[in-house]
C-alpha positions as YAML, in Angstrom:
chain: A
units: angstrom
residues:
- id: 1
  name: MET
  ca: [32.89, -9.72, 12.05]
- id: 2
  name: TYR
  ca: [29.38, -10.67, 13.05]
- id: 3
  name: ALA
  ca: [28.75, -7.12, 14.26]
- id: 4
  name: LEU
  ca: [29.89, -5.80, 11.05]
- id: 5
  name: LEU
  ca: [27.72, -8.38, 9.09]
- id: 6
  name: ALA
  ca: [24.57, -7.16, 11.09]
- id: 7
  name: ILE
  ca: [25.32, -3.79, 10.43]
- id: 8
  name: PHE
  ca: [25.97, -4.36, 6.65]
- id: 9
  name: ILE
  ca: [22.79, -6.42, 6.25]
- id: 10
  name: GLY
  ca: [20.80, -3.54, 8.05]
- id: 11
  name: ALA
  ca: [22.14, -1.17, 5.54]
- id: 12
  name: LEU
  ca: [21.02, -3.57, 2.84]
- id: 13
  name: THR
  ca: [17.34, -3.38, 4.38]
- id: 14
  name: ALA
  ca: [17.20, 0.44, 3.92]
- id: 15
  name: ILE
  ca: [18.35, -0.04, 0.20]
- id: 16
  name: GLN
  ca: [15.58, -2.83, -0.17]
- id: 17
  name: SER
  ca: [13.01, -0.50, 1.47]
- id: 18
  name: ARG
  ca: [13.74, 2.03, -1.07]
- id: 19
  name: ILE
  ca: [13.58, -0.05, -4.08]
- id: 20
  name: ASN
  ca: [10.24, -2.03, -2.89]
- id: 21
  name: GLY
  ca: [8.91, 1.59, -2.10]
- id: 22
  name: GLN
  ca: [9.35, 2.74, -5.72]
- id: 23
  name: LEU
  ca: [8.09, -0.49, -7.08]
- id: 24
  name: SER
  ca: [5.03, -0.02, -4.99]
- id: 25
  name: ILE
  ca: [4.48, 3.51, -6.06]
- id: 26
  name: ASP
  ca: [5.13, 2.43, -9.85]
- id: 27
  name: ILE
  ca: [2.44, -0.40, -9.72]
- id: 28
  name: HIS
  ca: [0.15, 1.46, -7.32]
- id: 29
  name: ASN
  ca: [0.09, -1.79, -5.00]
- id: 30
  name: GLY
  ca: [2.29, -2.20, -1.91]
- id: 31
  name: LEU
  ca: [1.38, -5.83, -1.41]
- id: 32
  name: ALA
  ca: [1.89, -6.63, -5.06]
- id: 33
  name: ALA
  ca: [5.35, -5.01, -4.92]
- id: 34
  name: ALA
  ca: [5.98, -7.13, -1.59]
- id: 35
  name: LEU
  ca: [4.95, -10.33, -3.61]
- id: 36
  name: ILE
  ca: [7.19, -9.61, -6.39]
- id: 37
  name: SER
  ca: [10.22, -9.12, -4.06]
- id: 38
  name: PHE
  ca: [9.47, -12.35, -2.40]
- id: 39
  name: LEU
  ca: [9.06, -14.53, -5.48]
- id: 40
  name: THR
  ca: [12.34, -13.15, -7.10]
- id: 41
  name: GLY
  ca: [14.09, -13.87, -3.91]
- id: 42
  name: TRP
  ca: [12.42, -17.19, -3.63]
- id: 43
  name: ALA
  ca: [13.52, -18.25, -7.55]
- id: 44
  name: ILE
  ca: [17.05, -17.40, -6.70]
- id: 45
  name: LEU
  ca: [16.75, -19.76, -3.89]
- id: 46
  name: PHE
  ca: [15.31, -22.46, -5.89]
- id: 47
  name: LEU
  ca: [18.38, -22.22, -8.19]
- id: 48
  name: ILE
  ca: [20.91, -22.20, -5.52]
- id: 49
  name: ILE
  ca: [19.38, -24.98, -3.40]
- id: 50
  name: PHE
  ca: [18.03, -27.44, -6.23]
- id: 51
  name: THR
  ca: [21.41, -27.15, -8.12]
- id: 52
  name: ARG
  ca: [23.57, -28.11, -5.22]
- id: 53
  name: ARG
  ca: [23.05, -31.47, -3.39]
- id: 54
  name: SER
  ca: [24.17, -30.42, 0.07]
- id: 55
  name: GLU
  ca: [21.75, -27.60, -0.01]
- id: 56
  name: ARG
  ca: [19.07, -29.74, -1.12]
- id: 57
  name: ASN
  ca: [19.88, -32.22, 1.80]
- id: 58
  name: SER
  ca: [20.03, -29.33, 4.31]
- id: 59
  name: LEU
  ca: [16.46, -28.29, 3.16]
- id: 60
  name: PHE
  ca: [15.13, -31.88, 3.32]
- id: 61
  name: SER
  ca: [16.89, -32.12, 6.80]
- id: 62
  name: ILE
  ca: [14.23, -29.60, 8.05]
- id: 63
  name: PHE
  ca: [11.30, -31.43, 7.07]
- id: 64
  name: ARG
  ca: [12.81, -34.60, 8.45]
- id: 65
  name: ALA
  ca: [13.56, -33.09, 11.74]
- id: 66
  name: TRP
  ca: [9.89, -31.95, 11.62]
- id: 67
  name: ARG
  ca: [8.53, -35.31, 10.75]
- id: 68
  name: HIS
  ca: [10.58, -36.92, 13.65]
- id: 69
  name: ARG
  ca: [9.49, -34.02, 16.01]
- id: 70
  name: LYS
  ca: [13.05, -32.71, 16.49]
- id: 71
  name: ILE
  ca: [11.61, -29.46, 15.53]
- id: 72
  name: ARG
  ca: [8.25, -28.35, 16.02]
- id: 73
  name: ILE
  ca: [5.85, -26.64, 13.27]
- id: 74
  name: TRP
  ca: [5.89, -23.41, 14.98]
- id: 75
  name: GLU
  ca: [9.83, -23.15, 14.85]
- id: 76
  name: ILE
  ca: [9.79, -23.22, 11.03]
- id: 77
  name: THR
  ca: [7.15, -20.66, 10.74]
- id: 78
  name: GLY
  ca: [9.32, -17.52, 11.01]
- id: 79
  name: GLY
  ca: [8.69, -16.57, 7.36]
- id: 80
  name: LEU
  ca: [5.03, -16.07, 8.34]
- id: 81
  name: ILE
  ca: [6.19, -13.41, 10.45]
- id: 82
  name: GLY
  ca: [8.04, -11.63, 7.85]
- id: 83
  name: GLY
  ca: [5.16, -11.76, 5.62]
- id: 84
  name: ALA
  ca: [2.76, -10.29, 8.07]
- id: 85
  name: PHE
  ca: [5.45, -7.55, 8.58]
- id: 86
  name: VAL
  ca: [5.62, -6.66, 4.78]
- id: 87
  name: SER
  ca: [1.83, -6.85, 4.62]
- id: 88
  name: THR
  ca: [1.05, -4.59, 7.58]
- id: 89
  name: GLN
  ca: [3.73, -2.28, 6.42]
- id: 90
  name: SER
  ca: [2.01, -1.90, 3.26]
- id: 91
  name: ILE
  ca: [-1.33, -1.25, 4.86]
- id: 92
  name: THR
  ca: [-0.40, 1.14, 7.66]
- id: 93
  name: VAL
  ca: [2.33, 3.16, 6.27]
- id: 94
  name: PRO
  ca: [0.03, 5.22, 3.98]
- id: 95
  name: THR
  ca: [-2.03, 5.66, 7.15]
- id: 96
  name: ILE
  ca: [0.17, 6.68, 9.66]
- id: 97
  name: GLY
  ca: [3.30, 7.44, 7.91]
- id: 98
  name: VAL
  ca: [6.96, 5.86, 7.62]
- id: 99
  name: ALA
  ca: [8.12, 7.72, 10.66]
- id: 100
  name: LEU
  ca: [5.49, 6.51, 13.12]
- id: 101
  name: PHE
  ca: [5.80, 2.95, 11.67]
- id: 102
  name: THR
  ca: [9.39, 3.07, 12.11]
- id: 103
  name: ILE
  ca: [9.34, 4.12, 15.74]
- id: 104
  name: CYS
  ca: [6.51, 1.54, 16.51]
- id: 105
  name: VAL
  ca: [8.57, -1.33, 14.94]
- id: 106
  name: VAL
  ca: [11.83, -0.50, 16.71]
- id: 107
  name: GLY
  ca: [10.05, -0.07, 19.99]
- id: 108
  name: GLY
  ca: [8.41, -3.65, 19.51]
- id: 109
  name: GLN
  ca: [11.86, -4.94, 18.42]
- id: 110
  name: THR
  ca: [13.72, -3.72, 21.26]
- id: 111
  name: VAL
  ca: [11.28, -4.71, 24.05]
- id: 112
  name: SER
  ca: [10.68, -8.14, 22.43]
- id: 113
  name: SER
  ca: [14.55, -9.00, 21.89]
- id: 114
  name: LEU
  ca: [15.02, -8.43, 25.60]
- id: 115
  name: ILE
  ca: [12.32, -11.03, 26.35]
- id: 116
  name: VAL
  ca: [13.41, -13.30, 23.57]
- id: 117
  name: ASP
  ca: [16.82, -13.35, 24.82]
- id: 118
  name: LYS
  ca: [15.61, -13.82, 28.45]
- id: 119
  name: VAL
  ca: [13.62, -16.90, 27.63]
- id: 120
  name: GLY
  ca: [16.23, -18.21, 25.32]
- id: 121
  name: LEU
  ca: [14.23, -18.65, 22.22]
- id: 122
  name: SER
  ca: [17.30, -18.50, 19.83]
- id: 123
  name: PRO
  ca: [20.02, -20.74, 19.70]
- id: 124
  name: SER
  ca: [22.39, -18.18, 21.44]
- id: 125
  name: GLY
  ca: [20.78, -19.37, 24.75]
- id: 126
  name: LYS
  ca: [19.38, -17.17, 27.80]
- id: 127
  name: LYS
  ca: [20.63, -13.53, 28.46]
- id: 128
  name: ARG
  ca: [19.63, -11.77, 31.54]
- id: 129
  name: ILE
  ca: [17.61, -8.48, 31.41]
- id: 130
  name: THR
  ca: [19.97, -6.11, 32.95]
- id: 131
  name: LEU
  ca: [20.24, -2.34, 33.41]
- id: 132
  name: PRO
  ca: [22.92, -1.66, 30.73]
- id: 133
  name: ARG
  ca: [20.92, -4.00, 28.11]
- id: 134
  name: VAL
  ca: [17.60, -1.88, 28.95]
- id: 135
  name: ILE
  ca: [19.58, 1.52, 28.47]
- id: 136
  name: ALA
  ca: [20.87, 0.38, 25.27]
- id: 137
  name: ALA
  ca: [17.29, -0.84, 23.95]
- id: 138
  name: ILE
  ca: [16.11, 2.72, 25.21]
- id: 139
  name: ALA
  ca: [18.83, 4.51, 23.73]
- id: 140
  name: THR
  ca: [18.40, 2.90, 20.41]
- id: 141
  name: LEU
  ca: [14.72, 3.91, 20.20]
- id: 142
  name: ILE
  ca: [15.43, 7.54, 21.21]
- id: 143
  name: SER
  ca: [18.11, 7.45, 18.51]
- id: 144
  name: VAL
  ca: [15.52, 6.33, 15.86]
- id: 145
  name: VAL
  ca: [13.01, 8.96, 17.24]
- id: 146
  name: ILE
  ca: [15.35, 11.48, 16.57]
- id: 147
  name: ALA
  ca: [16.39, 10.29, 13.16]
- id: 148
  name: VAL
  ca: [12.80, 10.39, 11.78]
- id: 149
  name: TYR
  ca: [11.84, 13.47, 13.76]
- id: 150
  name: PRO
  ca: [11.20, 15.90, 10.76]
- id: 151
  name: ASP
  ca: [8.99, 13.29, 9.24]
- id: 152
  name: LEU
  ca: [6.68, 12.98, 12.38]
- id: 153
  name: LYS
  ca: [4.98, 16.26, 11.31]
- id: 154
  name: SER
  ca: [3.42, 14.36, 8.20]
- id: 155
  name: SER
  ca: [2.38, 11.41, 10.44]
- id: 156
  name: THR
  ca: [-1.12, 10.79, 11.56]
- id: 157
  name: PHE
  ca: [-1.98, 9.02, 15.11]
- id: 158
  name: ARG
  ca: [-4.18, 6.25, 14.53]
- id: 159
  name: PHE
  ca: [-4.59, 3.57, 17.36]
- id: 160
  name: LEU
  ca: [-5.21, 0.38, 15.53]
- id: 161
  name: PRO
  ca: [-2.33, 0.96, 12.78]
- id: 162
  name: LEU
  ca: [-0.07, 1.92, 15.66]
- id: 163
  name: ILE
  ca: [-0.76, -1.27, 17.50]
- id: 164
  name: ALA
  ca: [-0.33, -3.38, 14.40]
- id: 165
  name: ALA
  ca: [3.11, -1.76, 13.64]
- id: 166
  name: VAL
  ca: [4.18, -2.51, 17.27]
- id: 167
  name: ILE
  ca: [2.99, -6.12, 16.98]
- id: 168
  name: VAL
  ca: [4.82, -6.79, 13.89]
- id: 169
  name: GLY
  ca: [7.87, -5.19, 15.20]
- id: 170
  name: THR
  ca: [7.64, -7.41, 17.90]
- id: 171
  name: GLY
  ca: [7.43, -10.40, 15.66]
- id: 172
  name: VAL
  ca: [10.73, -9.50, 14.22]
- id: 173
  name: SER
  ca: [12.76, -10.51, 16.98]
- id: 174
  name: VAL
  ca: [10.70, -13.82, 17.17]
- id: 175
  name: GLN
  ca: [11.37, -14.43, 13.73]
- id: 176
  name: GLN
  ca: [15.15, -13.93, 13.90]
- id: 177
  name: ALA
  ca: [15.19, -16.29, 16.84]
- id: 178
  name: LEU
  ca: [13.13, -18.99, 14.92]
- id: 179
  name: ASN
  ca: [15.47, -18.64, 11.97]
- id: 180
  name: GLY
  ca: [18.36, -19.39, 14.26]
- id: 181
  name: ARG
  ca: [16.85, -22.64, 15.49]
- id: 182
  name: VAL
  ca: [16.07, -23.62, 11.84]
- id: 183
  name: LYS
  ca: [19.72, -22.77, 10.94]
- id: 184
  name: ALA
  ca: [20.87, -24.97, 13.78]
- id: 185
  name: ILE
  ca: [18.80, -28.02, 12.53]
- id: 186
  name: SER
  ca: [19.57, -27.43, 8.65]
- id: 187
  name: ASN
  ca: [23.10, -26.11, 9.10]
- id: 188
  name: SER
  ca: [22.40, -23.93, 6.00]
- id: 189
  name: ALA
  ca: [21.49, -20.46, 5.99]
- id: 190
  name: PHE
  ca: [20.13, -20.78, 2.37]
- id: 191
  name: ALA
  ca: [17.70, -23.44, 3.24]
- id: 192
  name: THR
  ca: [16.62, -21.35, 6.23]
- id: 193
  name: ALA
  ca: [16.04, -18.41, 3.83]
- id: 194
  name: TRP
  ca: [14.15, -20.76, 1.46]
- id: 195
  name: MET
  ca: [11.79, -21.66, 4.43]
- id: 196
  name: ASN
  ca: [11.21, -18.01, 5.09]
- id: 197
  name: PHE
  ca: [10.34, -17.22, 1.68]
- id: 198
  name: PHE
  ca: [8.03, -19.95, 1.26]
- id: 199
  name: MET
  ca: [6.12, -19.07, 4.37]
- id: 200
  name: GLY
  ca: [6.30, -15.21, 3.58]
- id: 201
  name: THR
  ca: [5.06, -15.93, 0.01]
- id: 202
  name: ILE
  ca: [1.89, -17.82, 1.20]
- id: 203
  name: ILE
  ca: [0.77, -15.00, 3.63]
- id: 204
  name: ILE
  ca: [1.49, -12.19, 1.11]
- id: 205
  name: SER
  ca: [-0.40, -13.92, -1.57]
- id: 206
  name: ILE
  ca: [-3.59, -14.45, 0.75]
- id: 207
  name: ALA
  ca: [-3.26, -10.65, 1.88]
- id: 208
  name: LEU
  ca: [-2.99, -9.56, -1.99]
- id: 209
  name: ALA
  ca: [-5.86, -11.81, -2.91]
- id: 210
  name: ILE
  ca: [-8.22, -10.29, -0.23]
- id: 211
  name: LYS
  ca: [-6.89, -7.08, -1.18]
- id: 212
  name: LEU
  ca: [-7.69, -7.56, -4.87]
- id: 213
  name: LEU
  ca: [-11.14, -8.93, -4.35]
- id: 214
  name: GLY
  ca: [-11.97, -5.78, -2.50]
- id: 215
  name: GLY
  ca: [-11.20, -3.87, -5.47]
- id: 216
  name: ALA
  ca: [-7.58, -3.18, -5.60]
- id: 217
  name: THR
  ca: [-5.59, -3.19, -8.82]
- id: 218
  name: ILE
  ca: [-2.03, -3.63, -10.02]
- id: 219
  name: GLY
  ca: [-0.47, -1.03, -12.29]
- id: 220
  name: LYS
  ca: [1.79, -1.85, -15.31]
- id: 221
  name: LEU
  ca: [4.94, -3.46, -14.38]
- id: 222
  name: PRO
  ca: [8.08, -0.94, -14.73]
- id: 223
  name: THR
  ca: [10.89, -1.95, -17.18]
- id: 224
  name: ASN
  ca: [13.77, -0.75, -14.98]
- id: 225
  name: PRO
  ca: [15.53, -4.04, -13.75]
- id: 226
  name: TRP
  ca: [16.89, -2.44, -10.65]
- id: 227
  name: LEU
  ca: [13.33, -2.25, -9.17]
- id: 228
  name: TYR
  ca: [13.48, -6.15, -9.27]
- id: 229
  name: THR
  ca: [16.35, -6.68, -6.96]
- id: 230
  name: GLY
  ca: [14.79, -6.20, -3.81]
- id: 231
  name: GLY
  ca: [14.28, -10.08, -3.30]
- id: 232
  name: SER
  ca: [17.93, -10.61, -3.80]
- id: 233
  name: LEU
  ca: [18.70, -8.00, -0.93]
- id: 234
  name: GLY
  ca: [16.20, -9.84, 1.29]
- id: 235
  name: LEU
  ca: [17.65, -13.22, 0.70]
- id: 236
  name: ILE
  ca: [20.93, -11.86, 1.71]
- id: 237
  name: PHE
  ca: [19.56, -10.47, 4.80]
- id: 238
  name: ILE
  ca: [17.61, -13.72, 5.78]
- id: 239
  name: ALA
  ca: [20.54, -15.91, 5.18]
- id: 240
  name: VAL
  ca: [23.31, -13.84, 6.89]
- id: 241
  name: SER
  ca: [21.08, -13.01, 9.88]
- id: 242
  name: ALA
  ca: [20.30, -16.86, 10.25]
- id: 243
  name: TYR
  ca: [24.10, -17.30, 10.16]
- id: 244
  name: ILE
  ca: [25.18, -14.67, 12.97]
- id: 245
  name: ILE
  ca: [22.11, -14.63, 15.10]
- id: 246
  name: LYS
  ca: [23.71, -17.56, 17.51]
- id: 247
  name: SER
  ca: [26.88, -15.43, 18.09]
- id: 248
  name: LEU
  ca: [25.18, -12.06, 18.56]
- id: 249
  name: GLY
  ca: [22.03, -12.91, 20.69]
- id: 250
  name: ILE
  ca: [18.60, -10.99, 19.50]
- id: 251
  name: LEU
  ca: [19.09, -7.66, 21.33]
- id: 252
  name: ASN
  ca: [22.81, -7.38, 19.91]
- id: 253
  name: PHE
  ca: [21.65, -8.00, 16.31]
- id: 254
  name: ILE
  ca: [18.57, -5.77, 16.53]
- id: 255
  name: LEU
  ca: [20.74, -3.00, 17.94]
- id: 256
  name: LEU
  ca: [23.46, -3.44, 15.21]
- id: 257
  name: ASN
  ca: [20.62, -3.96, 12.53]
- id: 258
  name: VAL
  ca: [18.91, -0.81, 13.35]
- id: 259
  name: THR
  ca: [22.15, 0.87, 13.38]
- id: 260
  name: GLY
  ca: [22.93, -0.49, 9.79]
- id: 261
  name: GLN
  ca: [19.37, 0.73, 8.63]
- id: 262
  name: LEU
  ca: [19.87, 4.31, 9.70]
- id: 263
  name: PHE
  ca: [23.31, 4.23, 7.97]
- id: 264
  name: GLY
  ca: [21.83, 2.66, 5.02]
- id: 265
  name: ALA
  ca: [19.11, 5.54, 4.92]
- id: 266
  name: LEU
  ca: [21.82, 8.02, 5.35]
- id: 267
  name: ALA
  ca: [23.75, 6.77, 2.36]
- id: 268
  name: CYS
  ca: [20.40, 6.65, 0.27]
- id: 269
  name: ASP
  ca: [19.42, 10.25, 1.29]
- id: 270
  name: TRP
  ca: [23.03, 11.33, 0.49]
- id: 271
  name: ILE
  ca: [23.27, 9.65, -3.04]
- id: 272
  name: ALA
  ca: [19.78, 9.83, -4.08]
- id: 273
  name: PRO
  ca: [17.42, 11.99, -1.78]
- id: 274
  name: THR
  ca: [13.85, 11.43, -2.58]
- id: 275
  name: HIS
  ca: [12.96, 14.96, -1.38]
- id: 276
  name: LYS
  ca: [14.81, 18.28, -0.26]
- id: 277
  name: GLY
  ca: [16.08, 18.01, 3.15]
- id: 278
  name: ALA
  ca: [15.95, 14.09, 3.20]
- id: 279
  name: LEU
  ca: [19.66, 14.36, 4.56]
- id: 280
  name: ASN
  ca: [19.55, 16.45, 7.81]
- id: 281
  name: ALA
  ca: [20.94, 16.75, 11.22]
- id: 282
  name: TYR
  ca: [18.50, 14.63, 12.85]
- id: 283
  name: LEU
  ca: [19.07, 11.65, 10.63]
- id: 284
  name: ILE
  ca: [22.86, 12.08, 11.33]
- id: 285
  name: THR
  ca: [22.35, 12.48, 15.02]
- id: 286
  name: GLY
  ca: [20.23, 9.58, 15.44]
- id: 287
  name: THR
  ca: [22.57, 7.57, 13.30]
- id: 288
  name: LEU
  ca: [25.55, 8.56, 15.41]
- id: 289
  name: LEU
  ca: [23.49, 7.94, 18.76]
- id: 290
  name: THR
  ca: [22.83, 4.25, 17.86]
- id: 291
  name: LEU
  ca: [26.58, 3.52, 17.85]
- id: 292
  name: GLY
  ca: [26.50, 4.66, 21.57]
- id: 293
  name: SER
  ca: [23.65, 2.39, 22.50]
- id: 294
  name: ILE
  ca: [25.72, -0.70, 20.79]
- id: 295
  name: ALA
  ca: [28.93, 0.33, 22.76]
- id: 296
  name: ILE
  ca: [26.84, 0.18, 25.96]
- id: 297
  name: SER
  ca: [25.45, -3.28, 25.33]
- id: 298
  name: ARG
  ca: [28.63, -4.88, 23.63]
- id: 299
  name: GLY
  ca: [30.83, -3.38, 26.50]
- id: 300
  name: PHE
  ca: [28.84, -4.65, 29.40]
- id: 301
  name: GLU
  ca: [28.67, -8.14, 27.84]
- id: 302
  name: SER
  ca: [32.46, -8.14, 27.13]
- id: 303
  name: LYS
  ca: [32.92, -7.03, 30.92]
- id: 304
  name: VAL
  ca: [30.64, -9.88, 31.99]
- id: 305
  name: ALA
  ca: [32.37, -12.37, 29.77]
- id: 306
  name: ASN
  ca: [35.90, -11.24, 31.14]
- id: 307
  name: SER
  ca: [34.74, -11.64, 34.59]
- id: 308
  name: ALA
  ca: [33.20, -15.27, 34.06]
- id: 309
  name: ARG
  ca: [36.79, -16.17, 32.53]
- id: 310
  name: ALA
  ca: [38.60, -14.72, 35.56]
...
């Protein structure tokens, strides 16, 4: 069930990216689109948390734990990483293209997820860096490269944006681990998500203010209500990921999530393609190959678990 949930929210991420991307085009400002997404998601969380006593208590328990030093300040700042990711995406994608950004992000995610599992940063505990896990990570990255290969011809290699994409990709694994730790303290996925949206809104607001001071503008807001649903999808992603991360571990979560993103992209390009040839053999092949990388990782861990029980 946890694996299916990780794939499901990965697919939602692809849909969210399509929605936020269109909103960004319509208002001519990626950071403003990201802020709208975060604010709408945060507003929904306000309704959920402050209309239910149990959820309010869960949220306040995070602050009590910090005040009594049961959790450190850096452990509740996962949302800052999410905000930095969205901000960097808005700035670098127009420069290097979606394909290169995706490859750099997935590369950073897979490498850092091995390290995060190794040091035991997430509540799932420590997991050794083994050859099958490394192979699974590499296979996933290769699968993504194949999936986005047709778009590489329109990408531009620029060192600093590429490095920035790798760094925020690395941060995604850390964010998921921190969310898992906060969830363990609050015992509420919604309270964890509230903290993420709070932190993310802060950093995106700062980035947008800097951009506006530099002369950027925001276009007229569109009337299509569907373009304002990205925040609700982000809410589901953060809440569900915080709930399942302890059971899956970071690497498995990242592999499953990337697979879900590719399946989501496949579905989007099949149902509503953005351009001719969006749905192609490369995307289909890369998506299917990610399933093989998951089988490697999950199969090895099942074998280890069975050996330990024996």
